[in-house]
ROSE-4610 file (N, C-alpha, C; in Angstrom, 1 decimal, always signed):
// ROSE-4610
residu = [M/M/M/G/G/G/G/G/G/P/P/P/G/G/G/S/S/S/F/F/F/K/K/K/T/T/T/K/K/K/T/T/T/E/E/E/A/A/A/K/K/K/Q/Q/Q/A/A/A/R/R/R/Q/Q/Q/R/R/R/A/A/A/R/R/R/E/E/E/R/R/R/L/L/L/G/G/G/G/G/G/A/A/A/R/R/R/L/L/L/R/R/R/D/D/D/V/V/V/S/S/S/V/V/V/R/R/R/G/G/G/F/F/F/W/W/W/E/E/E/R/R/R/W/W/W/T/T/T/S/S/S/D/D/D/P/P/P/L/L/L/F/F/F/A/A/A/R/R/R/P/P/P/K/K/K/E/E/E/A/A/A/S/S/S/D/D/D/I/I/I/R/R/R/R/R/R/R/R/R/E/E/E/G/G/G/T/T/T/K/K/K/A/A/A/F/F/F/V/V/V/E/E/E/R/R/R/Y/Y/Y/G/G/G/K/K/K/V/V/V/P/P/P/I/I/I/A/A/A/H/H/H/V/V/V/G/G/G/G/G/G]
num = [1/1/1/2/2/2/3/3/3/4/4/4/5/5/5/6/6/6/7/7/7/8/8/8/9/9/9/10/10/10/11/11/11/12/12/12/13/13/13/14/14/14/15/15/15/16/16/16/17/17/17/18/18/18/19/19/19/20/20/20/21/21/21/22/22/22/23/23/23/24/24/24/25/25/25/26/26/26/27/27/27/28/28/28/29/29/29/30/30/30/31/31/31/32/32/32/33/33/33/34/34/34/35/35/35/36/36/36/37/37/37/38/38/38/39/39/39/40/40/40/41/41/41/42/42/42/43/43/43/44/44/44/45/45/45/46/46/46/47/47/47/48/48/48/49/49/49/50/50/50/51/51/51/52/52/52/53/53/53/54/54/54/55/55/55/56/56/56/57/57/57/58/58/58/59/59/59/60/60/60/61/61/61/62/62/62/63/63/63/64/64/64/65/65/65/66/66/66/67/67/67/68/68/68/69/69/69/70/70/70/71/71/71/72/72/72/73/73/73/74/74/74/75/75/75/76/76/76/77/77/77/78/78/78/79/79/79]
x = [-60.7/-61.5/-62.7/-63.6/-64.7/-65.8/-65.8/-66.8/-68.0/-69.0/-70.1/-69.7/-70.3/-70.0/-68.9/-68.3/-67.3/-67.9/-67.2/-67.7/-67.6/-68.5/-68.6/-67.4/-67.0/-65.9/-64.9/-63.7/-62.7/-63.2/-63.9/-64.3/-65.4/-66.2/-67.2/-66.5/-65.5/-64.7/-64.0/-63.4/-62.8/-63.7/-64.9/-65.9/-66.4/-66.5/-66.9/-65.8/-64.6/-63.5/-63.4/-63.7/-63.7/-64.9/-66.0/-67.2/-66.8/-66.2/-65.8/-64.8/-63.8/-62.8/-63.5/-64.5/-65.2/-65.9/-66.6/-67.4/-66.5/-65.4/-64.5/-63.5/-63.3/-62.3/-62.2/-63.3/-63.2/-62.7/-62.7/-62.3/-60.7/-60.2/-58.8/-58.5/-57.6/-57.3/-56.9/-56.2/-55.8/-57.0/-58.1/-59.3/-60.3/-60.0/-61.0/-60.4/-61.2/-60.8/-61.2/-60.6/-61.0/-62.5/-63.1/-64.5/-65.3/-64.9/-65.5/-65.5/-64.3/-64.2/-65.0/-65.0/-65.7/-67.2/-67.7/-69.2/-69.6/-68.8/-69.1/-69.0/-67.9/-67.6/-68.7/-69.3/-70.3/-71.7/-71.9/-73.3/-73.6/-72.5/-72.7/-73.0/-74.0/-74.4/-73.2/-72.3/-71.2/-70.3/-70.3/-69.5/-70.3/-71.6/-72.5/-72.2/-72.3/-72.1/-73.4/-73.5/-74.7/-75.6/-75.0/-75.8/-75.7/-76.8/-76.8/-76.0/-76.0/-75.3/-73.8/-73.3/-71.8/-71.6/-72.5/-72.4/-72.4/-73.3/-73.5/-72.2/-71.7/-70.5/-69.3/-69.2/-68.1/-68.2/-69.3/-69.5/-69.2/-69.7/-69.5/-68.0/-67.4/-66.0/-65.0/-65.4/-64.5/-64.8/-66.0/-66.5/-65.5/-64.9/-64.0/-62.8/-62.3/-61.1/-61.5/-62.7/-63.2/-63.4/-63.9/-64.1/-62.7/-61.7/-60.4/-59.7/-59.7/-58.9/-59.7/-61.0/-61.9/-61.4/-60.7/-60.3/-59.0/-58.3/-57.1/-57.3/-56.6/-56.8/-56.4/-57.3/-57.1/-55.7/-55.2/-53.9/-52.8/-53.0/-52.0/-52.0/-53.0/-53.2/-52.2/-51.5/-50.6/-49.3/-49.1/-47.9/-47.0]
y = [+55.0/+54.6/+53.9/+54.6/+54.1/+53.4/+53.5/+52.9/+53.8/+53.3/+54.2/+55.5/+56.6/+57.9/+58.6/+57.9/+58.5/+59.3/+60.3/+61.1/+60.4/+60.7/+60.0/+60.4/+61.6/+62.1/+62.9/+63.1/+63.9/+65.3/+65.8/+67.2/+67.4/+66.4/+66.5/+66.6/+65.8/+65.8/+67.1/+67.7/+68.9/+70.1/+70.0/+71.0/+70.9/+69.7/+69.6/+70.1/+69.8/+70.3/+71.8/+72.4/+73.9/+74.5/+73.8/+74.3/+74.2/+73.1/+72.9/+74.0/+74.2/+75.3/+76.6/+76.9/+78.2/+78.3/+77.2/+77.2/+77.2/+76.6/+76.5/+77.6/+78.4/+79.4/+80.3/+80.7/+81.7/+81.2/+79.9/+79.3/+79.3/+79.8/+79.7/+78.5/+77.7/+76.5/+76.7/+77.8/+78.0/+78.3/+78.7/+79.0/+77.8/+76.7/+75.6/+74.5/+74.0/+72.9/+71.6/+70.5/+69.2/+69.0/+69.3/+69.2/+70.0/+71.3/+72.1/+71.5/+71.0/+70.4/+69.2/+68.3/+67.1/+67.3/+68.3/+68.6/+69.0/+69.8/+70.2/+69.0/+68.3/+67.1/+66.1/+65.9/+64.9/+65.4/+66.7/+67.2/+68.0/+68.6/+69.5/+68.6/+68.9/+68.2/+68.2/+69.1/+69.1/+67.9/+67.3/+66.1/+64.8/+64.9/+63.7/+62.7/+61.4/+60.3/+59.9/+59.2/+58.8/+57.9/+57.2/+56.3/+56.9/+57.0/+57.5/+56.7/+55.4/+54.4/+54.8/+55.3/+55.7/+56.9/+57.8/+59.0/+58.6/+57.7/+57.2/+56.5/+55.6/+54.9/+55.8/+56.8/+57.8/+58.6/+59.0/+59.8/+58.9/+57.7/+56.8/+56.4/+56.2/+55.7/+56.7/+58.0/+59.1/+59.8/+59.4/+60.0/+60.0/+58.9/+58.7/+59.7/+59.8/+60.7/+62.1/+62.5/+63.9/+64.1/+63.1/+63.3/+63.5/+62.9/+63.0/+64.3/+64.6/+65.7/+66.9/+67.0/+68.0/+69.4/+69.8/+71.1/+71.5/+70.5/+70.8/+71.5/+72.5/+73.2/+72.1/+72.1/+71.2/+71.3/+72.6/+72.8/+72.1/+71.6/+70.9/+69.4/+68.9/+67.5/+67.1/+66.0/+65.5/+66.3/+67.3/+68.1/+67.9]
z = [-188.2/-187.1/-187.7/-188.2/-188.9/-188.1/-186.8/-186.0/-185.8/-185.0/-184.8/-184.2/-184.7/-184.2/-185.0/-185.9/-186.7/-187.8/-188.3/-189.4/-190.7/-191.6/-192.9/-193.8/-193.7/-194.5/-193.7/-194.3/-193.6/-193.5/-194.6/-194.6/-193.4/-193.2/-192.1/-190.8/-190.6/-189.4/-189.2/-190.2/-190.1/-189.8/-190.3/-190.0/-188.6/-188.1/-186.7/-185.8/-186.1/-185.3/-185.3/-186.4/-186.5/-185.6/-185.7/-184.9/-183.4/-183.0/-181.6/-181.2/-182.0/-181.7/-181.5/-182.4/-182.2/-180.9/-180.6/-179.3/-178.1/-178.2/-177.0/-176.9/-178.0/-178.1/-177.0/-176.3/-175.3/-174.0/-173.8/-172.5/-172.4/-171.3/-171.1/-170.2/-170.6/-169.9/-168.4/-168.1/-166.8/-165.9/-166.4/-165.6/-165.5/-166.2/-166.3/-165.4/-164.5/-163.6/-164.3/-163.7/-164.2/-164.2/-163.0/-162.9/-163.9/-164.1/-165.1/-166.5/-166.9/-168.2/-168.3/-167.2/-167.2/-167.3/-166.6/-166.6/-168.1/-168.7/-170.1/-171.0/-170.9/-171.8/-171.7/-170.5/-170.3/-170.5/-170.7/-170.8/-172.1/-172.7/-173.8/-175.1/-175.8/-177.0/-178.0/-178.0/-178.8/-178.7/-177.5/-177.3/-177.2/-177.5/-177.3/-178.4/-178.0/-178.8/-179.4/-180.5/-181.1/-180.2/-179.3/-178.4/-177.0/-176.3/-175.0/-174.0/-174.3/-173.4/-173.4/-174.5/-174.6/-173.7/-173.7/-172.8/-171.3/-171.0/-169.6/-169.2/-170.0/-169.7/-169.6/-170.4/-170.3/-169.0/-168.7/-167.4/-166.2/-166.1/-165.0/-164.9/-166.1/-166.1/-165.7/-165.6/-165.3/-164.0/-163.4/-162.2/-161.0/-160.7/-159.6/-159.8/-161.0/-161.3/-161.0/-161.4/-161.1/-159.7/-159.0/-157.5/-156.8/-157.3/-156.7/-157.1/-158.4/-159.0/-159.5/-159.2/-159.7/-159.6/-158.5/-158.3/-159.1/-159.6/-160.3/-161.7/-162.0/-163.3/-164.4/-165.4/-166.5/-167.2/-167.2/-167.8/-167.1/-165.8/-165.1/-165.3/-165.9/-166.1/-167.3/-167.0/-168.0/-168.2/-167.5/-167.7/-166.6]
């Protein structure tokens, strides 16, 4: 990938993935709604992009989907 926001090394990316897994480990997918996931994904610093504009664009670009499917369990999406 190599674009803005990419990790400098593969090791750095793997470490970030491990930290994310540790932070998210307690959440059970069957208990998380689309809205719950979206709210965390668009506000938790864990998922923040280097540029605030990217976060705003991501939030605005997915808002209509969440308004329509917010109550659906995230585990049912794509399945």
